[in-house]
VEXTI-273531 format. One record per residue (C-alpha): residue in three letters; y, z, x; residue number from 1. Coordinates in Angstrom, 3 decimals. Example, Ala and Ser with C-alpha at 12.3 -4.5 7.8 and 13.67 -1.06 7.14 Angstrom:
residues 2
{vexvo = ALA Y = -4.500 Z = 7.800 X = 12.300 vexba = 1} $
{vexvo = SER Y = -1.060 Z = 7.140 X = 13.670 vexba = 2} $
This chain:
residues 133
{vexvo = MET Y = -41.684 Z = 80.224 X = 91.400 vexba = 1} $
{vexvo = ASP Y = -41.229 Z = 78.619 X = 94.963 vexba = 2} $
{vexvo = LEU Y = -44.072 Z = 76.535 X = 96.327 vexba = 3} $
{vexvo = VAL Y = -43.119 Z = 77.219 X = 100.035 vexba = 4} $
{vexvo = GLY Y = -45.286 Z = 79.748 X = 101.667 vexba = 5} $
{vexvo = ALA Y = -48.855 Z = 80.698 X = 102.340 vexba = 6} $
{vexvo = TRP Y = -51.447 Z = 81.027 X = 99.357 vexba = 7} $
{vexvo = ARG Y = -54.839 Z = 82.649 X = 99.520 vexba = 8} $
{vexvo = LEU Y = -57.854 Z = 81.084 X = 97.575 vexba = 9} $
{vexvo = ILE Y = -58.861 Z = 82.898 X = 94.517 vexba = 10} $
{vexvo = GLU Y = -61.308 Z = 80.218 X = 93.014 vexba = 11} $
{vexvo = TRP Y = -62.369 Z = 76.617 X = 93.426 vexba = 12} $
{vexvo = ARG Y = -63.982 Z = 75.571 X = 90.137 vexba = 13} $
{vexvo = ILE Y = -65.389 Z = 72.124 X = 89.116 vexba = 14} $
{vexvo = THR Y = -65.728 Z = 71.594 X = 85.495 vexba = 15} $
{vexvo = ARG Y = -68.066 Z = 68.875 X = 84.073 vexba = 16} $
{vexvo = PRO Y = -67.559 Z = 67.096 X = 80.752 vexba = 17} $
{vexvo = ASP Y = -70.130 Z = 69.084 X = 79.216 vexba = 18} $
{vexvo = GLY Y = -68.206 Z = 72.389 X = 80.059 vexba = 19} $
{vexvo = ARG Y = -70.712 Z = 73.428 X = 82.787 vexba = 20} $
{vexvo = ALA Y = -68.808 Z = 74.837 X = 85.800 vexba = 21} $
{vexvo = SER Y = -69.662 Z = 75.109 X = 89.522 vexba = 22} $
{vexvo = HIS Y = -68.149 Z = 76.575 X = 92.602 vexba = 23} $
{vexvo = PRO Y = -68.705 Z = 74.038 X = 95.550 vexba = 24} $
{vexvo = PHE Y = -68.474 Z = 76.773 X = 98.315 vexba = 25} $
{vexvo = GLY Y = -69.595 Z = 79.609 X = 96.023 vexba = 26} $
{vexvo = ARG Y = -67.406 Z = 82.243 X = 94.111 vexba = 27} $
{vexvo = ASP Y = -66.479 Z = 84.011 X = 97.211 vexba = 28} $
{vexvo = ALA Y = -65.229 Z = 81.031 X = 99.006 vexba = 29} $
{vexvo = ILE Y = -62.252 Z = 81.608 X = 101.287 vexba = 30} $
{vexvo = GLY Y = -59.118 Z = 79.489 X = 101.900 vexba = 31} $
{vexvo = LEU Y = -55.539 Z = 79.277 X = 102.918 vexba = 32} $
{vexvo = LEU Y = -52.997 Z = 76.716 X = 101.611 vexba = 33} $
{vexvo = CYS Y = -49.551 Z = 76.404 X = 103.452 vexba = 34} $
{vexvo = TYR Y = -46.500 Z = 74.564 X = 102.421 vexba = 35} $
{vexvo = THR Y = -43.378 Z = 74.540 X = 104.773 vexba = 36} $
{vexvo = SER Y = -39.705 Z = 74.237 X = 103.626 vexba = 37} $
{vexvo = ASP Y = -39.529 Z = 70.881 X = 105.696 vexba = 38} $
{vexvo = GLY Y = -42.244 Z = 69.130 X = 103.607 vexba = 39} $
{vexvo = HIS Y = -45.464 Z = 69.640 X = 105.598 vexba = 40} $
{vexvo = MET Y = -48.789 Z = 71.212 X = 104.052 vexba = 41} $
{vexvo = SER Y = -52.081 Z = 72.307 X = 105.246 vexba = 42} $
{vexvo = VAL Y = -55.336 Z = 73.407 X = 103.469 vexba = 43} $
{vexvo = THR Y = -58.519 Z = 74.930 X = 104.611 vexba = 44} $
{vexvo = ILE Y = -61.419 Z = 76.048 X = 102.483 vexba = 45} $
{vexvo = ALA Y = -64.761 Z = 77.459 X = 103.739 vexba = 46} $
{vexvo = ARG Y = -67.951 Z = 79.001 X = 102.270 vexba = 47} $
{vexvo = ALA Y = -67.906 Z = 82.599 X = 102.994 vexba = 48} $
{vexvo = GLY Y = -70.272 Z = 84.102 X = 105.630 vexba = 49} $
{vexvo = ARG Y = -70.847 Z = 80.762 X = 107.379 vexba = 50} $
{vexvo = PRO Y = -73.209 Z = 81.271 X = 110.356 vexba = 51} $
{vexvo = PRO Y = -71.805 Z = 80.522 X = 113.843 vexba = 52} $
{vexvo = LEU Y = -73.142 Z = 77.414 X = 115.651 vexba = 53} $
{vexvo = PRO Y = -76.026 Z = 78.483 X = 117.818 vexba = 54} $
{vexvo = GLU Y = -74.154 Z = 76.938 X = 120.887 vexba = 55} $
{vexvo = ALA Y = -70.846 Z = 78.270 X = 122.054 vexba = 56} $
{vexvo = ASP Y = -69.924 Z = 74.529 X = 122.788 vexba = 57} $
{vexvo = PRO Y = -70.108 Z = 72.520 X = 119.536 vexba = 58} $
{vexvo = ARG Y = -70.798 Z = 69.485 X = 121.611 vexba = 59} $
{vexvo = LYS Y = -74.251 Z = 70.941 X = 122.405 vexba = 60} $
{vexvo = ALA Y = -75.111 Z = 71.873 X = 118.922 vexba = 61} $
{vexvo = SER Y = -77.821 Z = 70.157 X = 116.869 vexba = 62} $
{vexvo = ALA Y = -77.031 Z = 67.605 X = 114.392 vexba = 63} $
{vexvo = GLU Y = -78.443 Z = 69.909 X = 111.708 vexba = 64} $
{vexvo = ALA Y = -76.191 Z = 72.645 X = 112.742 vexba = 65} $
{vexvo = LEU Y = -73.128 Z = 70.295 X = 112.735 vexba = 66} $
{vexvo = ALA Y = -74.030 Z = 69.128 X = 109.392 vexba = 67} $
{vexvo = GLY Y = -74.124 Z = 72.534 X = 107.977 vexba = 68} $
{vexvo = ALA Y = -70.729 Z = 73.396 X = 109.383 vexba = 69} $
{vexvo = PHE Y = -69.237 Z = 70.217 X = 108.127 vexba = 70} $
{vexvo = THR Y = -70.590 Z = 70.623 X = 104.680 vexba = 71} $
{vexvo = SER Y = -69.390 Z = 74.159 X = 104.291 vexba = 72} $
{vexvo = PHE Y = -65.880 Z = 73.393 X = 105.350 vexba = 73} $
{vexvo = PHE Y = -62.919 Z = 71.505 X = 103.948 vexba = 74} $
{vexvo = CYS Y = -59.445 Z = 70.735 X = 105.304 vexba = 75} $
{vexvo = TYR Y = -56.656 Z = 68.318 X = 105.394 vexba = 76} $
{vexvo = SER Y = -52.928 Z = 68.284 X = 106.335 vexba = 77} $
{vexvo = GLY Y = -49.937 Z = 66.205 X = 106.001 vexba = 78} $
{vexvo = ARG Y = -46.663 Z = 65.881 X = 104.126 vexba = 79} $
{vexvo = TYR Y = -46.034 Z = 66.929 X = 100.394 vexba = 80} $
{vexvo = GLU Y = -43.490 Z = 66.485 X = 97.793 vexba = 81} $
{vexvo = ILE Y = -43.046 Z = 67.628 X = 94.183 vexba = 82} $
{vexvo = ARG Y = -43.247 Z = 64.908 X = 91.508 vexba = 83} $
{vexvo = ASP Y = -42.588 Z = 65.945 X = 87.910 vexba = 84} $
{vexvo = GLY Y = -44.687 Z = 68.986 X = 87.678 vexba = 85} $
{vexvo = HIS Y = -47.300 Z = 67.660 X = 90.262 vexba = 86} $
{vexvo = VAL Y = -47.554 Z = 68.012 X = 93.903 vexba = 87} $
{vexvo = ALA Y = -48.482 Z = 65.000 X = 95.918 vexba = 88} $
{vexvo = HIS Y = -50.384 Z = 65.549 X = 99.357 vexba = 89} $
{vexvo = ASP Y = -49.804 Z = 62.640 X = 101.647 vexba = 90} $
{vexvo = ILE Y = -52.770 Z = 63.109 X = 103.968 vexba = 91} $
{vexvo = GLU Y = -52.325 Z = 62.428 X = 107.714 vexba = 92} $
{vexvo = ALA Y = -55.457 Z = 64.101 X = 109.035 vexba = 93} $
{vexvo = ALA Y = -58.721 Z = 65.491 X = 107.521 vexba = 94} $
{vexvo = LEU Y = -62.111 Z = 66.891 X = 108.279 vexba = 95} $
{vexvo = ASN Y = -63.493 Z = 63.951 X = 105.999 vexba = 96} $
{vexvo = PRO Y = -61.921 Z = 60.865 X = 107.751 vexba = 97} $
{vexvo = ALA Y = -61.929 Z = 59.031 X = 104.523 vexba = 98} $
{vexvo = PHE Y = -59.123 Z = 61.345 X = 103.213 vexba = 99} $
{vexvo = ALA Y = -56.616 Z = 60.384 X = 105.915 vexba = 100} $
{vexvo = GLY Y = -54.011 Z = 57.865 X = 104.662 vexba = 101} $
{vexvo = THR Y = -54.639 Z = 58.888 X = 101.014 vexba = 102} $
{vexvo = THR Y = -52.458 Z = 60.653 X = 98.553 vexba = 103} $
{vexvo = GLN Y = -53.885 Z = 63.487 X = 96.491 vexba = 104} $
{vexvo = ILE Y = -51.917 Z = 64.299 X = 93.429 vexba = 105} $
{vexvo = ARG Y = -52.351 Z = 67.696 X = 91.793 vexba = 106} $
{vexvo = GLU Y = -51.113 Z = 69.185 X = 88.417 vexba = 107} $
{vexvo = MET Y = -49.073 Z = 72.090 X = 89.513 vexba = 108} $
{vexvo = ASN Y = -48.638 Z = 75.329 X = 87.388 vexba = 109} $
{vexvo = PHE Y = -47.506 Z = 79.015 X = 88.120 vexba = 110} $
{vexvo = ASP Y = -49.112 Z = 81.968 X = 86.314 vexba = 111} $
{vexvo = ASP Y = -47.427 Z = 85.078 X = 87.481 vexba = 112} $
{vexvo = ASP Y = -48.292 Z = 85.325 X = 91.143 vexba = 113} $
{vexvo = ARG Y = -50.730 Z = 82.688 X = 91.044 vexba = 114} $
{vexvo = LEU Y = -50.511 Z = 78.776 X = 91.893 vexba = 115} $
{vexvo = VAL Y = -52.960 Z = 76.616 X = 89.901 vexba = 116} $
{vexvo = LEU Y = -53.584 Z = 73.162 X = 91.233 vexba = 117} $
{vexvo = ALA Y = -55.758 Z = 70.816 X = 89.132 vexba = 118} $
{vexvo = ALA Y = -56.876 Z = 67.149 X = 89.243 vexba = 119} $
{vexvo = PRO Y = -59.635 Z = 64.880 X = 87.612 vexba = 120} $
{vexvo = GLU Y = -62.371 Z = 63.375 X = 89.961 vexba = 121} $
{vexvo = GLY Y = -65.158 Z = 61.181 X = 88.710 vexba = 122} $
{vexvo = GLY Y = -65.240 Z = 62.660 X = 85.219 vexba = 123} $
{vexvo = ARG Y = -65.085 Z = 66.230 X = 86.472 vexba = 124} $
{vexvo = TRP Y = -62.009 Z = 68.530 X = 86.638 vexba = 125} $
{vexvo = HIS Y = -61.271 Z = 70.433 X = 89.948 vexba = 126} $
{vexvo = THR Y = -59.308 Z = 73.580 X = 89.388 vexba = 127} $
{vexvo = LEU Y = -58.024 Z = 75.617 X = 92.513 vexba = 128} $
{vexvo = ILE Y = -56.280 Z = 78.925 X = 91.989 vexba = 129} $
{vexvo = TRP Y = -54.398 Z = 80.568 X = 94.693 vexba = 130} $
{vexvo = ARG Y = -52.379 Z = 83.873 X = 95.185 vexba = 131} $
{vexvo = ARG Y = -49.440 Z = 84.297 X = 97.482 vexba = 132} $
{vexvo = ALA Y = -50.694 Z = 85.481 X = 100.809 vexba = 133} $
């Protein structure tokens, strides 16, 4: 199956070594992952039903409101390449500035119309399941 195109999030699951699983933005998280034919990618994931900021201008919102918006949203973009059954995301811009300039490598598998990306992190296993949009 071809990676190029848009993919909608089905599930983001984190599994701990003892087998317990969690969903960082809930079981109903929403997201969009896009790969272009010229090697660019972007991903956005959000908790479903995020409340709007109380101020129309985010620069006027309280630190608490901004923190809530930040911790319920995840995004980055950059370039990608396929490497022996993995996809490498070379991140250029991200909501979390620490991600910029890093390379995130994900195992890549196709299951019917689904794209499964997975990677270890700190003893836990992140699995993201996407369906073509």
